[in-house]
C-alpha positions in Angstrom: 0.0 -0.1 0.0 1.4 3.4 -0.8 2.0 5.9 2.0 3.2 9.4 2.4 6.3 10.0 4.5 7.0 13.6 5.8 10.4 14.7 6.7 11.2 18.0 8.4 14.5 19.7 8.7 15.3 22.5 11.1 18.3 25.0 11.1 19.2 27.3 14.0 22.1 29.5 14.5 23.5 32.5 16.4 22.3 36.0 14.9 20.2 34.2 12.1 16.6 33.5 11.7 15.6 29.9 12.4 14.7 27.9 9.2 12.3 25.0 8.9 11.3 23.1 5.8 9.1 20.1 5.3 9.4 17.6 2.4 6.9 14.7 1.8 7.6 11.7 -0.4 5.1 9.1 -1.4 6.4 5.5 -1.2 4.7 3.1 -3.7 4.4 -0.7 -3.5 7.4 -2.8 -4.1 7.7 -4.6 -7.5 5.9 -7.9 -7.3 6.9 -11.2 -8.9 4.6 -11.7 -11.9 5.0 -14.5 -14.2 3.4 -15.0 -17.8 2.6 -18.4 -19.6 1.2 -18.5 -23.1 -0.4 -21.8 -24.2 -2.2 -22.8 -27.4 -2.3 -25.5 -30.1 0.9 -26.7 -31.6 -0.6 -26.4 -35.1 -3.5 -24.5 -36.6 -5.2 -24.5 -39.9 -5.3 -21.4 -42.1 -8.8 -19.8 -42.0 -10.0 -21.9 -39.0 -10.3 -19.9 -35.7 -8.4 -21.2 -32.6 -8.0 -20.2 -29.0 -5.0 -19.7 -26.9 -4.4 -18.5 -23.3 -2.2 -16.2 -21.5 -2.0 -16.8 -17.7 -0.6 -14.0 -15.6 0.3 -15.1 -12.0 1.3 -12.9 -9.0 4.0 -15.1 -7.4 4.6 -12.7 -4.5 3.8 -14.1 -1.1 2.6 -10.7 0.4 2.3 -7.9 -2.0 -0.6 -7.3 -4.5 0.4 -6.3 -8.0 -1.5 -3.1 -8.7 -3.1 -2.0 -12.0 -1.6 -4.7 -14.1 -1.6 -3.8 -17.9 -1.8 -6.3 -20.6 -0.8 -6.3 -24.3 -0.4 -9.0 -26.8 0.7 -7.8 -30.3 -0.8 -9.7 -33.1 1.9 -11.3 -35.5 1.7 -10.6 -39.2 -0.8 -13.0 -40.8 -2.8 -13.4 -37.6 -6.2 -11.7 -36.9 -7.4 -11.5 -33.3 -11.2 -12.1 -33.4 -12.1 -11.9 -29.7 -10.5 -11.5 -26.4 -11.8 -12.2 -22.9 -10.4 -12.4 -19.4 -11.2 -13.7 -16.0 -10.5 -10.2 -14.4 -10.4 -6.6 -15.6 -11.3 -5.2 -18.9 -9.7 -6.3 -22.2 -10.3 -5.5 -25.8 -8.9 -5.6 -29.3 -7.6 -2.1 -30.1 -7.6 -0.1 -33.5 -4.3 -1.8 -34.6 -5.6 -5.4 -33.9 -3.7 -6.0 -30.7 -5.3 -7.4 -27.5 -4.9 -4.8 -24.9 -6.4 -4.3 -21.3 -6.1 -3.5 -17.6 -6.4 -6.6 -15.6 -6.8 -4.6 -12.3 -4.9 -5.6 -9.1 -3.7 -9.1 -8.7 -3.5 -10.5 -5.2 -0.7 -12.8 -4.1 -1.0 -16.3 -5.4 -3.7 -15.3 -7.8 -3.8 -16.1 -11.7 -5.6 -14.1 -14.3 -6.5 -15.8 -17.6 -6.8 -14.1 -20.9 -8.2 -16.1 -23.9 -7.7 -14.9 -27.3 -9.5 -16.3 -30.4 -7.5 -15.8 -33.5 -7.3 -16.8 -37.1 -4.4 -17.3 -39.4 -5.0 -15.5 -42.7 -4.0 -16.8 -46.0 
């Protein structure tokens, strides 16, 4: 969880005005340990739609991964037809890539993204 940490410094001297200044920093969450696994068929047929999945797991024991973003760029000759996810919001953008915000992923949790695609002739 992010928190703000204030720090105050004081300076005093003889025949001077006292000086005080306060500075605050915001400390964010540490980096979590995410892993990604992509699985799908070993072979596909041109023109026949197929599904593959991308699993994103937070392997950290204590920290939640915050605002996890997702992008899968479509290769040349492949069209992404649909995309769905077990968490967050995903879509196919204007350039044909699968993108989205999967939200926060708690420790030990896996989010699965499924993409339906077709190889074009």
